[in-house]
Structures are given as C-alpha cells and as structure tokens.
Backbone as CSV, one residue per row, in Angstrom:
resi,resn,N_x,N_y,N_z,CA_x,CA_y,CA_z,C_x,C_y,C_z
1,UNK,123.560,30.707,-18.673,123.551,31.397,-17.288,124.977,32.125,-16.950
2,UNK,124.722,33.244,-16.158,125.728,34.099,-15.947,126.689,33.423,-15.090
3,UNK,127.960,33.615,-15.328,129.183,33.215,-14.520,129.914,34.297,-13.958
4,UNK,130.254,34.283,-12.634,130.675,35.476,-12.075,132.170,34.997,-11.759
5,UNK,133.364,35.642,-12.385,134.548,35.382,-11.982,134.927,35.690,-10.407
6,UNK,135.642,34.747,-10.036,136.022,35.156,-8.535,136.865,36.397,-8.313
7,UNK,136.783,36.952,-7.268,137.529,38.217,-7.043,139.082,37.787,-6.774
8,UNK,139.946,38.491,-7.520,141.307,37.881,-7.442,141.860,38.153,-6.058
9,UNK,141.310,38.955,-5.287,141.767,38.943,-3.814,141.180,37.956,-2.920
10,UNK,139.931,37.494,-3.047,139.438,36.587,-2.260,139.334,35.039,-3.022
11,UNK,139.538,35.291,-4.129,139.208,33.964,-5.036,140.377,32.849,-5.113
12,UNK,141.295,32.876,-4.250,142.514,32.010,-4.205,142.456,31.027,-3.012
13,UNK,143.146,29.950,-3.568,143.072,28.715,-2.451,144.403,28.889,-1.564
14,UNK,144.147,28.671,-0.566,145.403,28.769,0.543,146.382,27.540,0.093
15,UNK,147.697,27.843,-0.107,148.692,26.818,-0.501,148.891,25.914,0.848
16,UNK,149.207,24.695,0.497,149.569,23.787,1.420,150.831,23.918,2.068
17,UNK,151.101,23.834,3.138,152.596,23.862,3.856,153.417,22.593,3.413
18,UNK,154.708,22.764,3.735,155.498,21.590,3.397,155.112,20.397,4.223
19,UNK,154.810,19.249,3.689,154.491,17.815,4.275,152.962,17.829,4.808
20,UNK,152.258,18.954,4.511,150.726,18.893,4.792,149.997,18.132,3.839
21,UNK,148.996,17.266,4.348,148.185,16.554,3.230,146.779,16.746,3.502
22,UNK,145.967,16.748,2.377,144.661,17.046,2.551,143.804,15.707,2.705
23,UNK,143.043,15.749,3.766,142.375,14.529,4.300,140.944,14.587,3.664
24,UNK,140.379,15.606,3.487,138.949,15.656,2.968,138.704,16.941,2.301
25,UNK,137.862,16.868,1.373,137.204,18.419,0.840,136.008,18.196,1.192
26,UNK,135.448,19.682,1.049,134.013,19.838,1.329,133.521,20.779,0.166
27,UNK,133.323,20.340,-0.801,132.537,21.423,-2.005,131.110,21.683,-1.634
28,UNK,130.892,22.772,-2.174,129.267,23.068,-2.063,128.369,22.153,-3.027
29,UNK,127.435,21.783,-2.401,126.676,20.857,-3.138,125.611,21.687,-3.910
30,UNK,125.179,21.305,-5.168,124.523,22.078,-6.066,122.859,21.809,-5.481
31,UNK,122.675,20.660,-5.130,121.267,20.364,-4.611,120.714,21.032,-3.281
32,UNK,121.883,21.110,-2.347,121.699,21.737,-1.225,121.550,23.419,-1.501
33,UNK,122.365,23.886,-2.395,122.258,25.200,-2.928,120.795,25.666,-3.385
34,UNK,120.328,24.849,-4.112,118.965,25.208,-4.893,117.742,24.840,-3.672
35,UNK,118.009,23.859,-2.856,116.994,23.628,-1.983,117.008,24.908,-0.765
36,UNK,118.139,25.315,-0.499,118.255,26.583,0.402,117.333,27.777,-0.140
37,UNK,117.581,27.799,-1.528,117.021,28.970,-2.182,115.428,28.760,-2.357
38,UNK,115.105,27.692,-2.587,113.596,27.317,-2.647,112.848,27.528,-1.267
39,UNK,113.628,27.074,-0.243,112.937,27.323,1.097,112.929,28.793,1.295
40,UNK,114.031,29.711,1.053,113.977,31.102,1.181,112.755,31.768,0.411
41,UNK,112.710,31.303,-1.021,111.568,31.712,-1.793,110.102,31.622,-1.266
42,UNK,110.037,30.393,-0.619,108.653,30.051,-0.088,108.430,30.893,1.207
43,UNK,109.420,30.861,2.162,109.163,31.683,3.260,108.865,33.289,3.000
44,UNK,109.922,33.751,2.237,109.973,35.135,1.901,108.463,35.341,1.024
45,UNK,108.212,34.516,0.096,106.988,34.752,-0.628,105.776,34.795,0.263
46,UNK,105.674,33.723,1.018,104.589,33.839,1.882,104.448,35.135,2.887
47,UNK,105.763,35.502,3.359,105.654,36.784,4.403,105.248,38.010,3.520
48,UNK,105.672,37.879,2.025,105.371,39.141,1.332,103.881,39.264,0.739
49,UNK,103.273,37.827,0.743,101.820,37.854,0.403,100.916,38.207,1.610
50,UNK,101.414,37.754,2.806,100.662,38.186,4.188,100.807,39.501,4.274
51,UNK,101.803,40.350,3.981,102.111,41.524,4.055,101.223,42.416,3.215
52,UNK,100.984,41.851,1.986,100.152,42.528,0.985,98.579,42.499,1.320
53,UNK,98.233,41.315,2.018,96.859,41.135,2.445,96.752,41.995,3.565
54,UNK,97.545,42.181,4.439,97.666,43.178,5.677,97.305,44.678,5.290
55,UNK,98.049,44.986,4.016,98.198,46.210,3.644,96.675,46.469,2.723
56,UNK,96.034,45.462,2.614,94.648,45.514,1.631,94.888,45.683,0.202
57,UNK,96.039,45.066,-0.329,96.213,45.047,-1.656,95.406,44.246,-2.364
58,UNK,94.795,44.433,-3.500,93.692,43.540,-4.098,94.483,42.455,-4.757
59,UNK,95.897,42.403,-5.022,96.506,41.444,-5.795,97.782,40.862,-4.966
60,UNK,97.451,40.232,-3.648,98.378,39.630,-2.955,99.076,38.613,-3.529
61,UNK,98.897,38.218,-4.501,99.641,37.049,-5.268,100.985,37.485,-5.786
62,UNK,101.113,38.791,-5.980,102.162,39.565,-6.589,103.469,39.482,-5.613
63,UNK,103.125,39.442,-4.351,104.106,39.199,-3.331,104.983,37.915,-3.366
64,UNK,104.236,36.795,-3.381,105.072,35.364,-3.684,105.534,35.331,-4.915
65,UNK,104.888,35.837,-5.982,105.515,35.699,-7.162,106.774,36.658,-7.454
66,UNK,106.690,37.750,-7.039,107.765,38.725,-7.087,108.913,38.036,-6.320
67,UNK,108.747,37.476,-5.136,109.876,36.980,-4.300,110.449,35.700,-4.823
68,UNK,109.533,34.893,-5.677,110.194,33.857,-6.370,110.861,34.239,-7.316
69,UNK,110.605,35.105,-8.135,111.391,35.603,-9.350,112.721,36.367,-8.897
70,UNK,112.624,37.039,-7.887,113.754,37.880,-7.375,114.807,36.806,-6.798
71,UNK,114.233,35.783,-5.965,115.266,34.990,-5.284,115.851,33.887,-6.381
72,UNK,115.026,33.747,-7.226,115.293,32.696,-8.355,116.524,33.389,-9.328
73,UNK,116.323,34.630,-9.653,117.333,35.322,-10.319,118.436,35.530,-9.701
74,UNK,118.396,35.846,-8.363,119.606,35.947,-7.585,120.456,34.718,-7.609
75,UNK,119.683,33.658,-7.301,120.204,32.266,-7.014,121.032,31.811,-8.407
76,UNK,120.518,32.119,-9.478,121.171,31.723,-10.746,122.300,32.499,-10.939
77,UNK,122.264,33.832,-10.871,123.410,34.779,-10.763,124.451,34.311,-10.078
78,UNK,124.376,34.070,-8.858,125.276,33.709,-7.981,125.804,32.231,-7.912
79,UNK,125.091,31.415,-8.548,125.375,29.800,-8.384,126.960,29.515,-8.598
80,UNK,127.415,30.182,-9.714,128.737,29.808,-10.001,129.694,30.175,-8.946
81,UNK,129.590,31.270,-8.464,130.477,31.792,-7.501,130.328,30.843,-6.099
82,UNK,128.926,30.686,-5.517,128.836,30.013,-4.459,129.035,28.700,-4.674
83,UNK,128.968,27.833,-5.621,129.074,26.338,-5.941,130.581,26.413,-6.120
84,UNK,131.405,27.261,-6.423,132.809,27.191,-6.375,133.638,27.060,-5.340
85,UNK,132.901,27.348,-4.149,133.779,27.387,-2.791,133.904,25.882,-2.398
86,UNK,135.146,25.723,-1.895,135.507,24.382,-1.326,136.238,24.543,-0.260
87,UNK,136.044,23.812,0.884,136.852,23.886,2.036,137.767,22.591,2.196
88,UNK,138.911,22.533,2.471,139.749,21.405,2.569,140.193,21.317,4.023
89,UNK,140.107,20.038,4.424,140.548,19.534,5.768,141.875,18.896,5.521
90,UNK,143.086,19.436,6.237,144.394,18.759,6.228,144.568,18.097,7.525
91,UNK,145.769,17.583,7.639,146.369,17.159,8.878,146.656,18.172,10.069
92,UNK,146.743,19.488,9.394,147.163,20.611,10.383,146.084,21.785,10.298
93,UNK,145.267,21.914,9.459,144.255,23.101,9.233,142.980,22.813,8.549
94,UNK,142.112,23.760,8.708,140.896,23.765,7.775,141.108,24.946,7.032
95,UNK,141.212,24.700,5.694,141.491,25.778,4.600,140.124,26.011,3.824
96,UNK,139.811,27.352,3.962,138.650,27.713,3.325,138.788,28.792,2.207
97,UNK,137.647,29.096,1.453,137.821,30.194,0.478,138.186,31.598,0.835
98,UNK,138.718,32.330,0.036,139.134,33.644,0.537,140.168,33.695,1.418
99,UNK,141.372,32.674,1.176,142.535,32.608,2.003,142.182,32.211,3.502
100,UNK,141.162,31.720,3.881,140.840,31.383,5.332,141.737,30.105,5.722
101,UNK,142.436,30.136,6.728,143.385,29.047,7.307,143.213,29.076,8.842
102,UNK,142.492,27.898,9.101,142.125,27.858,10.622,143.051,26.730,11.169
103,UNK,144.112,26.890,12.165,144.718,25.792,12.638,143.527,24.774,13.295
104,UNK,143.939,23.449,13.192,143.042,22.629,13.868,143.041,22.676,15.445
105,UNK,144.031,23.145,16.053,144.119,23.299,17.346,143.254,24.784,17.858
106,UNK,142.923,25.524,16.836,141.948,26.534,17.240,140.574,26.341,17.163
107,UNK,140.266,25.222,16.534,138.586,24.834,16.487,138.079,24.503,17.731
108,UNK,137.032,25.088,17.929,136.168,24.816,19.138,135.091,23.943,18.954
109,UNK,134.332,24.231,17.838,133.059,23.442,17.529,132.896,23.629,15.873
110,UNK,132.095,22.614,15.512,131.669,22.536,14.164,130.260,21.952,14.335
111,UNK,129.095,22.775,14.035,127.753,22.364,14.230,126.970,22.664,13.029
112,UNK,126.189,21.621,12.714,125.176,21.824,11.488,124.172,23.137,11.846
113,UNK,123.983,23.733,10.730,123.460,25.018,10.978,122.643,25.360,9.528
114,UNK,121.275,24.894,9.340,120.514,25.084,8.279,121.145,24.707,6.833
115,UNK,121.716,23.646,6.751,122.319,23.326,5.381,123.806,23.595,5.330
116,UNK,124.239,24.334,6.357,125.667,24.597,6.379,126.479,24.039,7.630
117,UNK,127.513,24.258,7.967,128.216,24.151,9.097,129.008,25.044,9.567
118,UNK,128.533,25.390,10.886,129.211,26.816,11.582,130.500,26.200,12.293
119,UNK,131.539,26.792,12.016,132.683,26.560,12.655,133.107,27.620,13.649
120,UNK,133.343,27.399,14.852,133.691,28.357,15.740,135.153,28.052,16.456
121,UNK,135.857,29.088,16.431,137.250,28.957,16.791,137.268,29.401,18.410
122,UNK,138.322,28.987,19.085,138.648,29.423,20.458,138.601,30.954,20.740
123,UNK,139.013,31.710,19.717,138.934,33.217,19.692,137.508,33.744,19.600
124,UNK,136.556,32.960,19.064,135.210,33.321,18.856,134.969,33.601,17.490
125,UNK,135.976,33.417,16.614,135.701,33.706,15.107,134.821,32.531,14.744
126,UNK,133.900,33.002,13.583,132.900,32.018,13.058,132.776,32.060,11.744
127,UNK,132.862,30.750,11.035,132.839,30.570,9.717,131.864,29.668,9.114
128,UNK,131.379,29.797,8.087,130.269,28.915,7.586,130.707,28.192,6.378
129,UNK,130.683,26.809,6.554,130.827,25.914,5.102,129.532,25.655,4.830
130,UNK,129.290,26.537,3.617,127.775,26.656,3.090,127.825,25.439,2.132
131,UNK,126.329,25.150,2.081,125.662,24.188,1.139,126.233,22.881,1.073
132,UNK,126.203,22.291,2.147,126.786,20.884,2.522,125.520,19.998,2.250
133,UNK,125.893,18.819,1.566,124.647,17.756,1.304,124.320,17.164,2.726
134,UNK,125.326,16.908,3.503,125.033,16.450,4.754,125.857,17.105,5.789
135,UNK,125.321,18.090,6.340,125.917,18.932,7.138,126.408,18.353,8.657
136,UNK,125.603,17.368,9.097,126.155,16.787,10.400,127.287,15.848,10.138
137,UNK,127.534,15.256,8.957,128.666,14.422,8.527,129.762,15.196,8.512
138,UNK,129.734,16.454,7.827,130.755,17.160,7.678,131.260,17.708,8.987
139,UNK,130.277,18.162,9.808,130.869,18.774,11.146,131.551,17.490,11.821
140,UNK,130.873,16.369,11.861,131.699,15.128,12.475,133.083,15.097,12.123
141,UNK,133.153,15.044,10.647,134.553,14.806,10.176,135.331,16.006,10.437
142,UNK,135.004,17.028,10.379,135.878,18.108,11.033,136.357,17.999,12.336
143,UNK,135.482,17.718,13.105,135.814,17.557,14.720,136.451,16.413,15.058
144,UNK,136.460,15.317,14.340,137.345,14.250,14.545,138.901,14.473,14.379
145,UNK,139.124,15.541,13.571,140.685,15.833,13.394,141.048,16.803,14.559
146,UNK,140.214,17.453,15.220,140.676,18.336,16.229,141.561,17.986,17.165
C-alpha cells in the first residue's frame, strides 16, 4: 500500500509548554476511516447510477462500480496520512495536526459530526477531529476540560 510522507510544514506536532501535561489523545480510528469511505462509495455510487439511468445509458452499473473503485483507491492512497493524525488534549490547550493549538479558554463547542468532532472556537474558527471511533465521547471529553 502506498505511504504518503507528511508535509514537513504541516506534519509536525505542537510541542508542549513547560509544565503542560497531556490528558488524552484522540488518534484517527481505522474502522471509522474505512466505514466513512464505504458510506461515501455507496451514496456516490447510487447517485452515479441514477444519473446514468436518467441520461439513458444502457450500462448504469458503470456508475456505482466506477465510484467504488475511485473512492477505494483514494482511501487506500490517503490512509497513511489520514490515520496518522492525532489530536492531544492537555491541561491548557487542544493540540492538533498541522501545528494547530487551541487554548481551552477559546473553545466554544465540540459536537459529533458524521464520525468526526467539530470544534468551534469563540472567534468562529472550526476544526475537525476526524475519524473518531466514538465522536460523542470525544466531544464530551474535550468539553469537560473547557
């Protein structure tokens, strides 16, 4: 399987400050990753098949088959990068991939959103903690530290 090396600009973890401790880590879950891509393949495959039927194509099965192959190839290619993302909750901040550091005082909400957790700050910035096994538990854990 292909392995994508993280971008050196975005692929670094935020260092901890003096005295800061990690309370929880939220790594991407492999099962949630593949489940979300399976749902995407089914939905988009059905849409592609219906579109081909609407167009009068004599082989509408090509739409779902093509969608499944394309989404499966994309998922396999990007798996190493997507599954390497880990968010860390400390006693002061929420630290994400790509150098993201959100002070806990800036958190407004954390809500489950289609297998992920949507983080909203008081300034309106939004971040996704993607591919969580239990998004509701992740959101609750983050908001208890706010």
